[in-house]
N, C-alpha and C positions, 0 to 999 in steps of 0.2 A: 815918429822918427827912428830911422834906421840904427842898428847896432851902433858903435864907435868902433873904429879900425876892423868892420867885419869885412871881410872879401865877399864883393855882392856880385850874383851870377848875372850871367851875359844873356841867358836866354832860359825860360821857365815855359812847362808844358804842365796844362793840367789836365785831370779826366773827372767829369760831373754828371753823377745819373740823372734820367731823367724819371717820371713819377707814374704811379696809376693812382688815380685816387678814389677809394673804394663808395665813402657815405660823406655826405656833408658839405660836397664843393657849391659853393656860392653864400654859404652861412660866413665865409672868410671875409666877403664883401665889409669895408669900413662900412658904408649904410647901414649894415646888420650888426655887425658885432660889438660896434660903438653904443648900440642900445639894448642888444640884446646877449649879448655872450654869443661866440661862434663856436663851431668845431668840426674835424673832419678827421679822416682815418685814411691813411695812405700809407703806399709802398713803393719803395724807390724800386726801379729794374735794370736789368744788363743793357741798354741802350744809352750811349752818352754822348756829351757836347766834349770836344776836345780845342782847348785855347792853346795857344803858343803866343809868347810875347819875347820880344828878342830886341836887343840893343840896335840900332839899323846903322848904316853905315851913312856917313855924311856925304860920301862920295854921289848918293843916290840924289842928294839935292831937295829931300824933301823932308818934313818935319814927321810925316805920320802916312807909314802906309798900311792899309787894312784889305784883307784879303778874306771873303768869304762868299756869299753866291755872286757878288760883284767885285771889284777891286776899285779902291778909293787911294788917292794919291793928293794929300792936302798937307799947307802949310800951318795951318792952324787949327787948333781943336774946335772951333765954333765952327769950320768949314765940314766937319764930319756928319756925313747924312745919317749913319747910322746913330739912330739916338742912344739904345744901350751902351754902346761901344764910347760915345764921346760923352757920355754922361757918368761913365766909369772913370775914363780917363783924368776926367775933370774932378770926383771925388778923392781918387788916389792918385799924388800925381807922382808921374815919375820924367825925370827929365827926357825930353825927343834929342835926337830922333828915335823913334821908337816902328818895330813893324808888328802886326798881330793878325793873327790867322788864327779861323774857327771852322771843323768841319764836324759832323754830326753824322750820327749811325743811322738815325729814319728823317725823313720831310720834315720842313719847318710847319708851323700852323697846324698841327695833327693832333692836339689838346692831350699833349704829354708834358706840358712844362717848358718846353725848348729855351723861350727866349729868357725864363728866369735862370735856368741851367748855363745858359751861356753866360749873365749877369753874374752870377756867382761866381763861375769859372775864371773871367776875366777879372775879376775883384782878387780873386786869390791870386791870380798868376802876377798881378800888379806888387801886391803887398810882399810876395815871395822876390821880388824882382828888387825889391828895396831893402830884402834881408825881414820883413817882419813877418811872425807869425801870429795868425788870428784864430780867432775860434768859430766854428760852426754858428753861433748865435750871433757872433760880431758880422760875419758875412752875411747872414739871411737879411738881416735888419740895413743893413749898405745895400743890396739888392733893391728892398722894399724901398727904399731911399730915394734911388736912380727910377725905378719903375713905376712907383706910384704918385710921390710926391714929386720929384723933379721934372719925370714926363708926363705926370696926372694921367696915367694910362689908369683905366676903368678896371682893373684886375683885384683881386685879393690877394692873402699873404700866404699861401699855404704851399705855392709852388718852390718859393725862396728857400722856406725852411726844411722842404725836402729834399731839393739839392743840397743846401749844406750839409744836414744832418744824415742823408740816407734813412734805411731802415723801414721798419715798419714801426708806425708812429700815431698816437691820438694825440693832435696837434689842437688846444683850445686857444681861442682869440679872446682876449677879456677886453671889457669895456674901456678899460684904460691905457688899452695899446699893448699891454704885455701878453706875450706868447709863451704859452706853459707846452714843453712837450713832455709825451709819456712814451717813452721806448716799450714798444711791445714784444714779449719774447714769448713766444707760444709754445704748446708742450707738442712731444711726438712729431717733430718736423712737420707741425700742420702748414706753414708759411710755405713749404715747399710741395706740399699737397696741392694745396692752392693753386701755385702757378705750373702744377704738372697736368692739372685738370682744367685749363683756363685756355684761352687763344685771343690774339687782339685780330680783330679783322677792319681791312682798309677799306673806307667807305670810298675813297678814292677822289676825296673833295679835299682840300684845302682853306682854310678860312681863317679871317682874322677875328678873332675873339673878342676884339674892342667893341664891334658893332652890337654883339648879342650882349655882354655885359654891361653897355652903356644903356640897354632897354631895361636889364635886368632891375639896376640901380633906379630908373627911373618909376619902376610899376612898384618897386620892392616893399612901400607898405600897404599896396592893397592885397600883396600876397602873402602875408604874415603868418598866415595860418601853414601854407605851405612849408614854407623855411623853417618854421617850427618843429614839423613835422620831421624835417631831413635832421634836425637836432634829435628827436627822439628814434629817429633809425640809427642813427651815430650809435646811439648808447646801446641798442639791442645790439649792433654788430660788435662793439667792444665786448659783450657778455657773450656772445656765442665764439668768438674768436678766444676768450682766454677761458671758457669752459663749453666745449664743442660735444655739441650731441652726436648723436649716433649717425646720422642721416644729415652730418655738417653740410657736405658741399650742396647738396637739395637745398635747406634751409638759407645758406649764403647765397647760392644764385637766387633765390626767392625775393629774399632781404634786397639786394640791387634790383630786381626787377621791380620791385615796389617802389624803392626812392627815384628810380629811374623814372617811374611814370609820373611821380610827383612833383619831379624836375620838368619836366616837358609840359606841366601846366603853369610852371612859373613864366615862360615866355614861348611865345609859338614858334619864332625863329629856331629853336633849339633843337628842333627835328623837322623832320620833311618825310613825306610821302616816301621817296627813295630811301631813307636812311631805317623807317620804321619795315620795310621790306626786307631789308638785311638781317635785322633782327627778326622777324618773324620767320625766316628761313632756319636760321640757326636754332631757334627752340622747335620747329618741326622734324630737325634731326638729331633733336635730345637733348639740347642744352636747357640748363637749368634756370639760367635767365642771365642778366648783365645790362650793361649802360651803357652810354657814349661817353669817350671819357674828355677830360675837360668841358669846357662852356658849352660845348653844342655846336649844331650847324655844321659837322664835319667832322674829318678825322677818322680815329681807330673807336671800333666798339672794342669794348671789354666783354668776354662772354666766357663765363662758366660752362663749362666742355666737356664731360667726361672723355677721357684720355683715348678711351674705345672707338672713339666716334671721331676722332680728329682726322682719319684718313678721309671718311666722308666730307668732312666738312672743305679739307683741301682739296678733292676730288671737285668740289663745286665751284670754290673760288679761285684755284690755284694758286702757287708757291707766291705770283707777284700780290697778292692779296691777304694772307693768312701769316701771321708771324708767331712765332713761339718767344715768350721772354721768360725769364728767370729772374728772382728775387737779388736783388744789390743791398747787402746789410752795410756797405759804405757808403760817406757824402762825398762831396766834391776834394779830391786830393790832388798832391802833387805827383804828375807822372814822372816829369824829367828834369833836371838842371842841368845846365851847363856853365862851368868856370872859364 
């Protein structure tokens, strides 16, 4: 409920980070963690989803207007085509008429958790429009409710938590549904060193992760050894992050490489010859290792690349395919309020 006698905003804008998952993606699927516990290590990055929700004028004679890659004008919540927006608006009710718009720093369906970042950012904006302050944990769980339970998307729970909390986290998914967050603080600005020596390489392929994840869910029981290997890799990753060896970047890249090779064996559509060729080219230039971000099938390669050879990578692929990102310590938050 809204606090009594509180002046409510007319418009709210939120900013929500996307993420890079280092190790453990796939073990956050309910079909795995409900039997074995899952865990991932991921970091929020300085690429964002922006959401604005404002009280719409009755003069437009529409209950809801949504502006994203298309524009929707509808009179009923049930008529909204955008599933995430529709279910968020049903979960956190704000009296219409309402205008909702969203923008992004990167293309959708690129493996960086944009759908969950949108859900988290929209939920936060709706709560703030009602005068409600909510915790990152509540936002993450509400986004999971929308995407996994209400929309029945075959996805995991890591993206919602990464978007809501920000930072570098070891996230554990317990059999009973509880999610535990261990925020990792690294010595000697190691997290900055990681991002200074890494690049995102755009595959040029935008894909819907649902089909790949559906196949993963279907075949999960026959691939248990691979998933358990990802758990071991996750623990190895945490160890070298907290106790970095002298050749940290090399070992970190090799670990990402090892877990990527494991993940590719979980479902053949995760990679392709075209995708593998990009990775091979980066390694031939001197990259230490990397992985395709997200469920696979396209999107961005995350590669550990010594910054001295970044110009060579840029020369090979050009500025439209090479992206430098930085660490984002904060999660979804208020960008502006208008009263």
